[in-house]
ChimeraX commands (.cxc) that place a marker at each C-alpha (Angstrom):
marker #1 position 77.39,87.97,77.90 radius 0.5
marker #1 position 80.44,86.30,79.46 radius 0.5
marker #1 position 81.72,85.31,76.01 radius 0.5
marker #1 position 81.70,88.97,75.01 radius 0.5
marker #1 position 83.34,90.06,78.25 radius 0.5
marker #1 position 86.23,87.60,77.93 radius 0.5
marker #1 position 86.75,88.27,74.21 radius 0.5
marker #1 position 86.87,92.04,74.74 radius 0.5
marker #1 position 89.15,91.75,77.75 radius 0.5
marker #1 position 91.64,89.51,75.98 radius 0.5
marker #1 position 91.69,91.78,72.93 radius 0.5
marker #1 position 92.48,94.86,75.04 radius 0.5
marker #1 position 95.03,93.07,77.21 radius 0.5
marker #1 position 96.90,92.00,74.09 radius 0.5
marker #1 position 96.95,95.41,72.42 radius 0.5
marker #1 position 96.73,98.22,74.97 radius 0.5
marker #1 position 99.91,99.13,76.81 radius 0.5
marker #1 position 99.44,100.12,80.45 radius 0.5
marker #1 position 96.09,98.35,80.76 radius 0.5
marker #1 position 96.77,96.34,83.90 radius 0.5
marker #1 position 97.49,97.65,87.41 radius 0.5
marker #1 position 97.36,96.79,91.08 radius 0.5
marker #1 position 97.97,98.59,94.36 radius 0.5
marker #1 position 100.90,98.31,96.75 radius 0.5
marker #1 position 101.68,99.88,100.13 radius 0.5
marker #1 position 102.73,103.48,100.19 radius 0.5
marker #1 position 106.51,103.67,100.37 radius 0.5
marker #1 position 107.95,105.17,103.52 radius 0.5
marker #1 position 109.89,107.60,101.35 radius 0.5
marker #1 position 106.66,108.86,99.75 radius 0.5
marker #1 position 106.40,111.52,102.46 radius 0.5
marker #1 position 109.68,113.01,101.28 radius 0.5
marker #1 position 109.10,112.78,97.54 radius 0.5
marker #1 position 106.31,113.66,95.14 radius 0.5
marker #1 position 104.19,110.94,93.58 radius 0.5
marker #1 position 104.46,110.27,89.88 radius 0.5
marker #1 position 101.95,112.08,87.61 radius 0.5
marker #1 position 98.32,110.97,87.90 radius 0.5
marker #1 position 99.15,108.93,91.03 radius 0.5
marker #1 position 100.56,105.96,89.10 radius 0.5
marker #1 position 103.91,104.47,90.09 radius 0.5
marker #1 position 105.77,102.63,87.33 radius 0.5
marker #1 position 108.84,101.82,89.39 radius 0.5
marker #1 position 107.45,98.37,90.18 radius 0.5
marker #1 position 106.03,97.57,86.75 radius 0.5
marker #1 position 106.68,93.83,86.71 radius 0.5
marker #1 position 104.42,91.73,84.51 radius 0.5
marker #1 position 100.98,90.51,85.49 radius 0.5
marker #1 position 102.28,86.97,85.26 radius 0.5
marker #1 position 104.93,87.37,87.95 radius 0.5
marker #1 position 103.63,88.77,91.24 radius 0.5
marker #1 position 106.30,89.90,93.66 radius 0.5
marker #1 position 107.08,87.76,96.67 radius 0.5
marker #1 position 105.97,88.80,100.12 radius 0.5
marker #1 position 109.54,89.36,101.25 radius 0.5
marker #1 position 110.00,92.00,98.58 radius 0.5
marker #1 position 107.14,94.03,99.98 radius 0.5
marker #1 position 107.56,93.27,103.70 radius 0.5
marker #1 position 109.07,96.65,104.50 radius 0.5
marker #1 position 106.44,98.49,102.50 radius 0.5
marker #1 position 103.61,96.62,104.25 radius 0.5
marker #1 position 104.68,97.55,107.77 radius 0.5
marker #1 position 102.83,100.32,109.57 radius 0.5
marker #1 position 104.26,103.84,109.51 radius 0.5
marker #1 position 105.75,104.53,112.91 radius 0.5
marker #1 position 103.78,106.82,115.15 radius 0.5
marker #1 position 100.81,106.88,112.79 radius 0.5
marker #1 position 97.81,104.80,113.83 radius 0.5
marker #1 position 95.87,103.55,110.79 radius 0.5
marker #1 position 92.26,104.50,110.18 radius 0.5
marker #1 position 91.04,100.95,110.35 radius 0.5
marker #1 position 90.86,100.20,106.64 radius 0.5
marker #1 position 93.34,102.41,104.80 radius 0.5
marker #1 position 96.30,100.04,105.07 radius 0.5
marker #1 position 98.31,102.66,103.18 radius 0.5
marker #1 position 97.84,100.45,100.07 radius 0.5
marker #1 position 97.33,103.51,97.91 radius 0.5
marker #1 position 100.31,103.28,95.55 radius 0.5
marker #1 position 99.03,102.43,92.08 radius 0.5
marker #1 position 101.48,100.14,90.29 radius 0.5
marker #1 position 101.45,99.31,86.59 radius 0.5
marker #1 position 101.59,95.68,85.54 radius 0.5
marker #1 position 102.63,95.04,81.94 radius 0.5
marker #1 position 100.46,92.36,80.34 radius 0.5
marker #1 position 101.60,89.33,78.39 radius 0.5
marker #1 position 99.22,86.93,76.67 radius 0.5
marker #1 position 101.35,83.86,75.99 radius 0.5
marker #1 position 100.66,80.40,77.39 radius 0.5
marker #1 position 102.17,81.05,80.84 radius 0.5
marker #1 position 99.41,83.57,81.53 radius 0.5
marker #1 position 96.76,80.85,81.78 radius 0.5
marker #1 position 94.84,79.90,83.73 radius 0.5
marker #1 position 93.66,82.97,85.62 radius 0.5
marker #1 position 90.50,83.98,87.46 radius 0.5
marker #1 position 88.14,86.66,86.21 radius 0.5
marker #1 position 85.88,88.00,88.95 radius 0.5
marker #1 position 83.06,90.21,87.68 radius 0.5
marker #1 position 81.29,92.22,90.38 radius 0.5
marker #1 position 77.93,93.67,89.49 radius 0.5
marker #1 position 74.67,93.16,91.38 radius 0.5
marker #1 position 76.10,89.76,92.36 radius 0.5
marker #1 position 79.45,88.12,91.69 radius 0.5
marker #1 position 80.50,85.64,89.00 radius 0.5
marker #1 position 83.88,83.91,89.02 radius 0.5
marker #1 position 85.30,82.52,85.79 radius 0.5
marker #1 position 88.42,80.44,85.20 radius 0.5
marker #1 position 89.99,81.47,81.89 radius 0.5
marker #1 position 92.09,78.70,80.33 radius 0.5
marker #1 position 93.06,80.30,77.02 radius 0.5
marker #1 position 91.91,82.65,74.28 radius 0.5
marker #1 position 88.09,82.64,74.51 radius 0.5
marker #1 position 88.20,79.52,76.67 radius 0.5
marker #1 position 86.48,80.03,80.01 radius 0.5
marker #1 position 84.17,78.38,82.50 radius 0.5
marker #1 position 82.06,79.81,85.31 radius 0.5
marker #1 position 83.29,78.02,88.42 radius 0.5
marker #1 position 81.72,79.95,91.28 radius 0.5
marker #1 position 79.99,83.11,92.38 radius 0.5
marker #1 position 78.34,84.89,95.28 radius 0.5
marker #1 position 75.02,86.55,96.02 radius 0.5
marker #1 position 76.86,89.23,98.00 radius 0.5
marker #1 position 77.88,91.93,95.53 radius 0.5
marker #1 position 77.16,95.48,94.47 radius 0.5
marker #1 position 73.42,94.99,94.77 radius 0.5
marker #1 position 73.85,93.84,98.37 radius 0.5
marker #1 position 75.87,96.91,99.23 radius 0.5
marker #1 position 73.52,99.36,97.55 radius 0.5
marker #1 position 70.39,97.73,98.95 radius 0.5
marker #1 position 71.66,97.84,102.54 radius 0.5
marker #1 position 72.93,101.39,102.07 radius 0.5
marker #1 position 69.41,102.47,101.12 radius 0.5
marker #1 position 68.26,101.14,104.48 radius 0.5
marker #1 position 71.16,102.57,106.52 radius 0.5
marker #1 position 71.55,105.97,104.83 radius 0.5
marker #1 position 69.41,108.55,103.07 radius 0.5
marker #1 position 71.62,108.63,99.96 radius 0.5
marker #1 position 69.70,108.13,96.70 radius 0.5
marker #1 position 72.48,107.45,94.19 radius 0.5
marker #1 position 75.13,104.71,94.05 radius 0.5
marker #1 position 78.00,107.05,93.21 radius 0.5
marker #1 position 76.93,109.37,96.01 radius 0.5
marker #1 position 77.12,106.57,98.55 radius 0.5
marker #1 position 80.67,105.81,97.43 radius 0.5
marker #1 position 81.52,109.47,97.95 radius 0.5
marker #1 position 79.91,109.24,101.38 radius 0.5
marker #1 position 82.00,106.17,102.23 radius 0.5
marker #1 position 85.18,108.10,101.40 radius 0.5
marker #1 position 84.55,110.25,104.49 radius 0.5
marker #1 position 83.69,107.37,106.84 radius 0.5
marker #1 position 85.68,105.83,109.68 radius 0.5
marker #1 position 84.98,102.06,109.90 radius 0.5
marker #1 position 86.93,101.72,113.15 radius 0.5
marker #1 position 83.88,103.23,114.90 radius 0.5
marker #1 position 81.80,100.28,113.68 radius 0.5
marker #1 position 84.13,97.31,113.13 radius 0.5
marker #1 position 85.75,95.41,115.99 radius 0.5
marker #1 position 89.48,95.17,115.39 radius 0.5
marker #1 position 91.89,92.52,116.63 radius 0.5
marker #1 position 93.45,95.22,118.81 radius 0.5
marker #1 position 90.08,95.84,120.48 radius 0.5
marker #1 position 90.11,92.24,121.69 radius 0.5
marker #1 position 93.76,91.64,122.59 radius 0.5
marker #1 position 95.03,95.20,123.06 radius 0.5
marker #1 position 97.16,97.30,120.74 radius 0.5
marker #1 position 100.55,96.03,121.96 radius 0.5
marker #1 position 99.68,92.61,123.37 radius 0.5
marker #1 position 102.15,89.71,123.20 radius 0.5
marker #1 position 99.21,87.60,122.03 radius 0.5
marker #1 position 99.23,89.44,118.68 radius 0.5
marker #1 position 102.72,88.21,117.90 radius 0.5
marker #1 position 101.78,84.65,118.81 radius 0.5
marker #1 position 98.70,84.85,116.61 radius 0.5
marker #1 position 100.59,86.49,113.78 radius 0.5
marker #1 position 97.95,89.21,113.51 radius 0.5
marker #1 position 98.40,92.99,113.48 radius 0.5
marker #1 position 96.12,94.95,115.80 radius 0.5
marker #1 position 94.39,96.78,112.93 radius 0.5
marker #1 position 92.95,93.66,111.22 radius 0.5
marker #1 position 89.14,93.51,111.35 radius 0.5
marker #1 position 88.01,90.78,113.76 radius 0.5
marker #1 position 84.26,91.34,113.33 radius 0.5
marker #1 position 82.51,93.60,110.84 radius 0.5
marker #1 position 80.02,95.82,112.70 radius 0.5
marker #1 position 81.16,94.03,115.89 radius 0.5
marker #1 position 81.56,97.18,117.99 radius 0.5
marker #1 position 77.84,97.84,117.82 radius 0.5
marker #1 position 77.02,94.64,119.71 radius 0.5
marker #1 position 78.11,95.89,123.14 radius 0.5
marker #1 position 76.79,99.45,122.79 radius 0.5
marker #1 position 73.58,100.27,124.65 radius 0.5
marker #1 position 72.68,102.65,121.85 radius 0.5
marker #1 position 74.24,101.23,118.67 radius 0.5
marker #1 position 73.64,104.45,116.72 radius 0.5
marker #1 position 75.32,106.70,119.28 radius 0.5
marker #1 position 78.31,108.51,117.79 radius 0.5
marker #1 position 77.94,106.75,114.44 radius 0.5
marker #1 position 77.53,108.73,111.24 radius 0.5
marker #1 position 76.06,107.53,107.97 radius 0.5
marker #1 position 79.47,107.73,106.33 radius 0.5
marker #1 position 80.91,105.35,108.95 radius 0.5
marker #1 position 78.20,102.80,108.20 radius 0.5
marker #1 position 78.66,103.21,104.44 radius 0.5
marker #1 position 82.39,102.60,104.65 radius 0.5
marker #1 position 82.21,99.68,107.09 radius 0.5
marker #1 position 79.57,98.01,104.91 radius 0.5
marker #1 position 81.63,98.61,101.77 radius 0.5
marker #1 position 84.62,96.92,103.38 radius 0.5
marker #1 position 82.53,94.00,104.64 radius 0.5
marker #1 position 81.15,93.28,101.15 radius 0.5
marker #1 position 84.59,93.76,99.57 radius 0.5
marker #1 position 86.30,91.40,102.03 radius 0.5
marker #1 position 83.68,88.73,101.39 radius 0.5
marker #1 position 84.20,88.98,97.63 radius 0.5
marker #1 position 87.96,88.87,98.09 radius 0.5
marker #1 position 87.77,85.81,100.35 radius 0.5
marker #1 position 85.59,83.84,97.92 radius 0.5
marker #1 position 87.90,84.82,95.04 radius 0.5
marker #1 position 91.05,83.86,96.94 radius 0.5
marker #1 position 89.69,80.45,97.93 radius 0.5
marker #1 position 88.72,79.73,94.32 radius 0.5
marker #1 position 92.17,80.85,93.15 radius 0.5
marker #1 position 93.74,78.42,95.62 radius 0.5
marker #1 position 91.47,75.62,94.48 radius 0.5
marker #1 position 92.21,76.21,90.80 radius 0.5
marker #1 position 95.88,77.22,91.26 radius 0.5
marker #1 position 95.55,80.62,89.57 radius 0.5
marker #1 position 97.97,83.23,90.98 radius 0.5
marker #1 position 96.42,86.05,88.96 radius 0.5
marker #1 position 92.94,87.31,89.83 radius 0.5
marker #1 position 91.42,90.00,87.60 radius 0.5
marker #1 position 88.58,91.99,89.15 radius 0.5
marker #1 position 86.13,93.82,86.87 radius 0.5
marker #1 position 82.56,95.12,87.04 radius 0.5
marker #1 position 80.75,98.34,87.68 radius 0.5
marker #1 position 80.95,97.91,91.46 radius 0.5
marker #1 position 84.66,98.77,91.22 radius 0.5
marker #1 position 84.24,101.74,88.90 radius 0.5
marker #1 position 85.10,104.95,90.76 radius 0.5
marker #1 position 85.60,102.73,93.82 radius 0.5
marker #1 position 89.26,102.95,94.83 radius 0.5
marker #1 position 88.43,101.87,98.40 radius 0.5
marker #1 position 87.41,98.38,97.28 radius 0.5
marker #1 position 90.23,98.08,94.75 radius 0.5
marker #1 position 92.85,98.92,97.34 radius 0.5
marker #1 position 91.23,96.65,99.91 radius 0.5
marker #1 position 91.17,93.72,97.47 radius 0.5
marker #1 position 94.84,94.31,96.62 radius 0.5
marker #1 position 95.75,94.21,100.30 radius 0.5
marker #1 position 93.53,91.23,101.13 radius 0.5
marker #1 position 94.71,88.95,98.30 radius 0.5
marker #1 position 98.33,89.73,99.09 radius 0.5
marker #1 position 97.75,89.19,102.82 radius 0.5
marker #1 position 95.93,85.86,102.55 radius 0.5
marker #1 position 98.31,84.46,99.91 radius 0.5
marker #1 position 101.45,85.77,101.65 radius 0.5
marker #1 position 102.40,87.61,98.48 radius 0.5
marker #1 position 101.94,84.68,96.08 radius 0.5
marker #1 position 98.84,86.11,94.38 radius 0.5
marker #1 position 97.79,89.52,93.14 radius 0.5
marker #1 position 94.52,91.32,92.70 radius 0.5
marker #1 position 94.69,92.95,89.26 radius 0.5
marker #1 position 92.51,95.63,87.71 radius 0.5
marker #1 position 92.04,96.94,84.17 radius 0.5
marker #1 position 91.70,100.51,82.94 radius 0.5
marker #1 position 89.05,99.90,80.27 radius 0.5
marker #1 position 86.99,97.15,81.86 radius 0.5
marker #1 position 83.74,99.07,81.29 radius 0.5
marker #1 position 84.18,98.64,77.52 radius 0.5
marker #1 position 85.00,94.93,77.34 radius 0.5
marker #1 position 81.44,93.68,76.86 radius 0.5
marker #1 position 80.65,96.00,73.95 radius 0.5
marker #1 position 84.01,95.39,72.30 radius 0.5
marker #1 position 83.70,91.65,72.69 radius 0.5
marker #1 position 80.17,91.63,71.26 radius 0.5
marker #1 position 81.47,93.45,68.19 radius 0.5
marker #1 position 84.41,91.06,67.75 radius 0.5
marker #1 position 82.18,88.01,68.05 radius 0.5
marker #1 position 79.47,89.38,65.75 radius 0.5
marker #1 position 82.05,90.14,63.07 radius 0.5
marker #1 position 83.80,86.80,63.48 radius 0.5
marker #1 position 87.07,88.52,64.31 radius 0.5
marker #1 position 89.57,86.12,65.84 radius 0.5
marker #1 position 92.35,87.77,67.80 radius 0.5
marker #1 position 95.16,85.27,68.26 radius 0.5
marker #1 position 98.08,87.66,68.56 radius 0.5
marker #1 position 100.50,86.76,71.36 radius 0.5
marker #1 position 102.44,89.59,72.88 radius 0.5
marker #1 position 106.02,88.75,73.76 radius 0.5
marker #1 position 106.98,89.26,77.40 radius 0.5
marker #1 position 108.69,92.62,77.03 radius 0.5
marker #1 position 108.24,95.78,79.02 radius 0.5
marker #1 position 106.62,98.70,77.26 radius 0.5
marker #1 position 106.61,102.39,77.89 radius 0.5
marker #1 position 104.12,103.06,80.63 radius 0.5
marker #1 position 101.07,105.17,79.92 radius 0.5
marker #1 position 99.10,107.21,82.35 radius 0.5
marker #1 position 95.34,106.93,82.76 radius 0.5
marker #1 position 94.74,110.20,80.91 radius 0.5
marker #1 position 96.09,108.78,77.64 radius 0.5
marker #1 position 93.17,106.39,77.28 radius 0.5
marker #1 position 89.43,107.11,77.38 radius 0.5
marker #1 position 87.88,105.33,80.35 radius 0.5
marker #1 position 84.20,106.21,80.07 radius 0.5
marker #1 position 82.23,103.01,80.74 radius 0.5
marker #1 position 79.73,101.50,78.38 radius 0.5
marker #1 position 76.20,102.58,79.21 radius 0.5
marker #1 position 74.80,99.11,78.57 radius 0.5
marker #1 position 77.18,97.17,80.83 radius 0.5
marker #1 position 75.08,94.41,82.35 radius 0.5
marker #1 position 77.37,94.15,85.40 radius 0.5
marker #1 position 76.12,97.55,86.56 radius 0.5
marker #1 position 74.78,97.48,90.12 radius 0.5
marker #1 position 71.27,98.88,90.49 radius 0.5
marker #1 position 71.01,102.67,90.59 radius 0.5
marker #1 position 67.92,104.29,91.99 radius 0.5
marker #1 position 67.77,107.98,91.32 radius 0.5
marker #1 position 64.54,108.54,93.22 radius 0.5
marker #1 position 63.49,107.45,96.66 radius 0.5
marker #1 position 61.01,104.59,96.72 radius 0.5
marker #1 position 57.67,105.33,98.26 radius 0.5
marker link #1:1,2 radius 0.2
marker link #1:2,3 radius 0.2
marker link #1:3,4 radius 0.2
marker link #1:4,5 radius 0.2
marker link #1:5,6 radius 0.2
marker link #1:6,7 radius 0.2
marker link #1:7,8 radius 0.2
marker link #1:8,9 radius 0.2
marker link #1:9,10 radius 0.2
marker link #1:10,11 radius 0.2
marker link #1:11,12 radius 0.2
marker link #1:12,13 radius 0.2
marker link #1:13,14 radius 0.2
marker link #1:14,15 radius 0.2
marker link #1:15,16 radius 0.2
marker link #1:16,17 radius 0.2
marker link #1:17,18 radius 0.2
marker link #1:18,19 radius 0.2
marker link #1:19,20 radius 0.2
marker link #1:20,21 radius 0.2
marker link #1:21,22 radius 0.2
marker link #1:22,23 radius 0.2
marker link #1:23,24 radius 0.2
marker link #1:24,25 radius 0.2
marker link #1:25,26 radius 0.2
marker link #1:26,27 radius 0.2
marker link #1:27,28 radius 0.2
marker link #1:28,29 radius 0.2
marker link #1:29,30 radius 0.2
marker link #1:30,31 radius 0.2
marker link #1:31,32 radius 0.2
marker link #1:32,33 radius 0.2
marker link #1:33,34 radius 0.2
marker link #1:34,35 radius 0.2
marker link #1:35,36 radius 0.2
marker link #1:36,37 radius 0.2
marker link #1:37,38 radius 0.2
marker link #1:38,39 radius 0.2
marker link #1:39,40 radius 0.2
marker link #1:40,41 radius 0.2
marker link #1:41,42 radius 0.2
marker link #1:42,43 radius 0.2
marker link #1:43,44 radius 0.2
marker link #1:44,45 radius 0.2
marker link #1:45,46 radius 0.2
marker link #1:46,47 radius 0.2
marker link #1:47,48 radius 0.2
marker link #1:48,49 radius 0.2
marker link #1:49,50 radius 0.2
marker link #1:50,51 radius 0.2
marker link #1:51,52 radius 0.2
marker link #1:52,53 radius 0.2
marker link #1:53,54 radius 0.2
marker link #1:54,55 radius 0.2
marker link #1:55,56 radius 0.2
marker link #1:56,57 radius 0.2
marker link #1:57,58 radius 0.2
marker link #1:58,59 radius 0.2
marker link #1:59,60 radius 0.2
marker link #1:60,61 radius 0.2
marker link #1:61,62 radius 0.2
marker link #1:62,63 radius 0.2
marker link #1:63,64 radius 0.2
marker link #1:64,65 radius 0.2
marker link #1:65,66 radius 0.2
marker link #1:66,67 radius 0.2
marker link #1:67,68 radius 0.2
marker link #1:68,69 radius 0.2
marker link #1:69,70 radius 0.2
marker link #1:70,71 radius 0.2
marker link #1:71,72 radius 0.2
marker link #1:72,73 radius 0.2
marker link #1:73,74 radius 0.2
marker link #1:74,75 radius 0.2
marker link #1:75,76 radius 0.2
marker link #1:76,77 radius 0.2
marker link #1:77,78 radius 0.2
marker link #1:78,79 radius 0.2
marker link #1:79,80 radius 0.2
marker link #1:80,81 radius 0.2
marker link #1:81,82 radius 0.2
marker link #1:82,83 radius 0.2
marker link #1:83,84 radius 0.2
marker link #1:84,85 radius 0.2
marker link #1:85,86 radius 0.2
marker link #1:86,87 radius 0.2
marker link #1:87,88 radius 0.2
marker link #1:88,89 radius 0.2
marker link #1:89,90 radius 0.2
marker link #1:90,91 radius 0.2
marker link #1:91,92 radius 0.2
marker link #1:92,93 radius 0.2
marker link #1:93,94 radius 0.2
marker link #1:94,95 radius 0.2
marker link #1:95,96 radius 0.2
marker link #1:96,97 radius 0.2
marker link #1:97,98 radius 0.2
marker link #1:98,99 radius 0.2
marker link #1:99,100 radius 0.2
marker link #1:100,101 radius 0.2
marker link #1:101,102 radius 0.2
marker link #1:102,103 radius 0.2
marker link #1:103,104 radius 0.2
marker link #1:104,105 radius 0.2
marker link #1:105,106 radius 0.2
marker link #1:106,107 radius 0.2
marker link #1:107,108 radius 0.2
marker link #1:108,109 radius 0.2
marker link #1:109,110 radius 0.2
marker link #1:110,111 radius 0.2
marker link #1:111,112 radius 0.2
marker link #1:112,113 radius 0.2
marker link #1:113,114 radius 0.2
marker link #1:114,115 radius 0.2
marker link #1:115,116 radius 0.2
marker link #1:116,117 radius 0.2
marker link #1:117,118 radius 0.2
marker link #1:118,119 radius 0.2
marker link #1:119,120 radius 0.2
marker link #1:120,121 radius 0.2
marker link #1:121,122 radius 0.2
marker link #1:122,123 radius 0.2
marker link #1:123,124 radius 0.2
marker link #1:124,125 radius 0.2
marker link #1:125,126 radius 0.2
marker link #1:126,127 radius 0.2
marker link #1:127,128 radius 0.2
marker link #1:128,129 radius 0.2
marker link #1:129,130 radius 0.2
marker link #1:130,131 radius 0.2
marker link #1:131,132 radius 0.2
marker link #1:132,133 radius 0.2
marker link #1:133,134 radius 0.2
marker link #1:134,135 radius 0.2
marker link #1:135,136 radius 0.2
marker link #1:136,137 radius 0.2
marker link #1:137,138 radius 0.2
marker link #1:138,139 radius 0.2
marker link #1:139,140 radius 0.2
marker link #1:140,141 radius 0.2
marker link #1:141,142 radius 0.2
marker link #1:142,143 radius 0.2
marker link #1:143,144 radius 0.2
marker link #1:144,145 radius 0.2
marker link #1:145,146 radius 0.2
marker link #1:146,147 radius 0.2
marker link #1:147,148 radius 0.2
marker link #1:148,149 radius 0.2
marker link #1:149,150 radius 0.2
marker link #1:150,151 radius 0.2
marker link #1:151,152 radius 0.2
marker link #1:152,153 radius 0.2
marker link #1:153,154 radius 0.2
marker link #1:154,155 radius 0.2
marker link #1:155,156 radius 0.2
marker link #1:156,157 radius 0.2
marker link #1:157,158 radius 0.2
marker link #1:158,159 radius 0.2
marker link #1:159,160 radius 0.2
marker link #1:160,161 radius 0.2
marker link #1:161,162 radius 0.2
marker link #1:162,163 radius 0.2
marker link #1:163,164 radius 0.2
marker link #1:164,165 radius 0.2
marker link #1:165,166 radius 0.2
marker link #1:166,167 radius 0.2
marker link #1:167,168 radius 0.2
marker link #1:168,169 radius 0.2
marker link #1:169,170 radius 0.2
marker link #1:170,171 radius 0.2
marker link #1:171,172 radius 0.2
marker link #1:172,173 radius 0.2
marker link #1:173,174 radius 0.2
marker link #1:174,175 radius 0.2
marker link #1:175,176 radius 0.2
marker link #1:176,177 radius 0.2
marker link #1:177,178 radius 0.2
marker link #1:178,179 radius 0.2
marker link #1:179,180 radius 0.2
marker link #1:180,181 radius 0.2
marker link #1:181,182 radius 0.2
marker link #1:182,183 radius 0.2
marker link #1:183,184 radius 0.2
marker link #1:184,185 radius 0.2
marker link #1:185,186 radius 0.2
marker link #1:186,187 radius 0.2
marker link #1:187,188 radius 0.2
marker link #1:188,189 radius 0.2
marker link #1:189,190 radius 0.2
marker link #1:190,191 radius 0.2
marker link #1:191,192 radius 0.2
marker link #1:192,193 radius 0.2
marker link #1:193,194 radius 0.2
marker link #1:194,195 radius 0.2
marker link #1:195,196 radius 0.2
marker link #1:196,197 radius 0.2
marker link #1:197,198 radius 0.2
marker link #1:198,199 radius 0.2
marker link #1:199,200 radius 0.2
marker link #1:200,201 radius 0.2
marker link #1:201,202 radius 0.2
marker link #1:202,203 radius 0.2
marker link #1:203,204 radius 0.2
marker link #1:204,205 radius 0.2
marker link #1:205,206 radius 0.2
marker link #1:206,207 radius 0.2
marker link #1:207,208 radius 0.2
marker link #1:208,209 radius 0.2
marker link #1:209,210 radius 0.2
marker link #1:210,211 radius 0.2
marker link #1:211,212 radius 0.2
marker link #1:212,213 radius 0.2
marker link #1:213,214 radius 0.2
marker link #1:214,215 radius 0.2
marker link #1:215,216 radius 0.2
marker link #1:216,217 radius 0.2
marker link #1:217,218 radius 0.2
marker link #1:218,219 radius 0.2
marker link #1:219,220 radius 0.2
marker link #1:220,221 radius 0.2
marker link #1:221,222 radius 0.2
marker link #1:222,223 radius 0.2
marker link #1:223,224 radius 0.2
marker link #1:224,225 radius 0.2
marker link #1:225,226 radius 0.2
marker link #1:226,227 radius 0.2
marker link #1:227,228 radius 0.2
marker link #1:228,229 radius 0.2
marker link #1:229,230 radius 0.2
marker link #1:230,231 radius 0.2
marker link #1:231,232 radius 0.2
marker link #1:232,233 radius 0.2
marker link #1:233,234 radius 0.2
marker link #1:234,235 radius 0.2
marker link #1:235,236 radius 0.2
marker link #1:236,237 radius 0.2
marker link #1:237,238 radius 0.2
marker link #1:238,239 radius 0.2
marker link #1:239,240 radius 0.2
marker link #1:240,241 radius 0.2
marker link #1:241,242 radius 0.2
marker link #1:242,243 radius 0.2
marker link #1:243,244 radius 0.2
marker link #1:244,245 radius 0.2
marker link #1:245,246 radius 0.2
marker link #1:246,247 radius 0.2
marker link #1:247,248 radius 0.2
marker link #1:248,249 radius 0.2
marker link #1:249,250 radius 0.2
marker link #1:250,251 radius 0.2
marker link #1:251,252 radius 0.2
marker link #1:252,253 radius 0.2
marker link #1:253,254 radius 0.2
marker link #1:254,255 radius 0.2
marker link #1:255,256 radius 0.2
marker link #1:256,257 radius 0.2
marker link #1:257,258 radius 0.2
marker link #1:258,259 radius 0.2
marker link #1:259,260 radius 0.2
marker link #1:260,261 radius 0.2
marker link #1:261,262 radius 0.2
marker link #1:262,263 radius 0.2
marker link #1:263,264 radius 0.2
marker link #1:264,265 radius 0.2
marker link #1:265,266 radius 0.2
marker link #1:266,267 radius 0.2
marker link #1:267,268 radius 0.2
marker link #1:268,269 radius 0.2
marker link #1:269,270 radius 0.2
marker link #1:270,271 radius 0.2
marker link #1:271,272 radius 0.2
marker link #1:272,273 radius 0.2
marker link #1:273,274 radius 0.2
marker link #1:274,275 radius 0.2
marker link #1:275,276 radius 0.2
marker link #1:276,277 radius 0.2
marker link #1:277,278 radius 0.2
marker link #1:278,279 radius 0.2
marker link #1:279,280 radius 0.2
marker link #1:280,281 radius 0.2
marker link #1:281,282 radius 0.2
marker link #1:282,283 radius 0.2
marker link #1:283,284 radius 0.2
marker link #1:284,285 radius 0.2
marker link #1:285,286 radius 0.2
marker link #1:286,287 radius 0.2
marker link #1:287,288 radius 0.2
marker link #1:288,289 radius 0.2
marker link #1:289,290 radius 0.2
marker link #1:290,291 radius 0.2
marker link #1:291,292 radius 0.2
marker link #1:292,293 radius 0.2
marker link #1:293,294 radius 0.2
marker link #1:294,295 radius 0.2
marker link #1:295,296 radius 0.2
marker link #1:296,297 radius 0.2
marker link #1:297,298 radius 0.2
marker link #1:298,299 radius 0.2
marker link #1:299,300 radius 0.2
marker link #1:300,301 radius 0.2
marker link #1:301,302 radius 0.2
marker link #1:302,303 radius 0.2
marker link #1:303,304 radius 0.2
marker link #1:304,305 radius 0.2
marker link #1:305,306 radius 0.2
marker link #1:306,307 radius 0.2
marker link #1:307,308 radius 0.2
marker link #1:308,309 radius 0.2
marker link #1:309,310 radius 0.2
marker link #1:310,311 radius 0.2
marker link #1:311,312 radius 0.2
marker link #1:312,313 radius 0.2
marker link #1:313,314 radius 0.2
marker link #1:314,315 radius 0.2
marker link #1:315,316 radius 0.2
marker link #1:316,317 radius 0.2
marker link #1:317,318 radius 0.2
marker link #1:318,319 radius 0.2
marker link #1:319,320 radius 0.2
view
């Protein structure tokens, strides 16, 4: 399974222009200008192999004045293309596949990979707990529910402990809107459910699972010295909240030295790789590090493979 995934991914990364992307903070000037078509910004289309330094994004990452964040939005909503190269400097990198659980692979070269870590907390964890906390009966529906949620009603923020404008925040080097404790606000409430909607729980839980996955991935990337972390798996499909949160978290923890990267056609890698391996097709092409014309999402089909084994469990009917 992993052999097929890696083979398909490397084939697509070598041949499909515009395959790789990440998210960056919304530019302050975005309020005065229209976004590029399909919500993809190509103005920062540096290669996957060369993440920008923190200083380059420091102004973008600061909070918009007079606009209190909604706990988890972080204004990291600007989709940025990353042109892919496949020469030797690309390796090694981490491949994090998020399905029911999480597997972390270190990829050392064409079709050379090793599973180095993983986590039991993945898409299955999120969906299972959501079935207990909400009455939603479909995985995609719970993601839609989470879109409307406000996690700040559930999560305890750093600002809730030290105050929004405390001098202690500067000494700690923490902004007030960082989560200090997931679901922490419910501890001190006499009635934990009071004023809390299902969408708030769905979103707070989604962020908690996502942060855990990001933390495990970041620590493995540090251990194995891999500045590029590719995230794939059905948990991320149609899940921009987690993608944007991972982009923010990896940048934040690494101080801009690492990037969370995503791929447009990740749902097809397993099937493509299985075909390549069954036919004995060796793909050794190396793309030179040149920038290509950027493509928008609509130019490529993105319908996932129906037999993707990284698919989190989907229950269409309520268990009795």
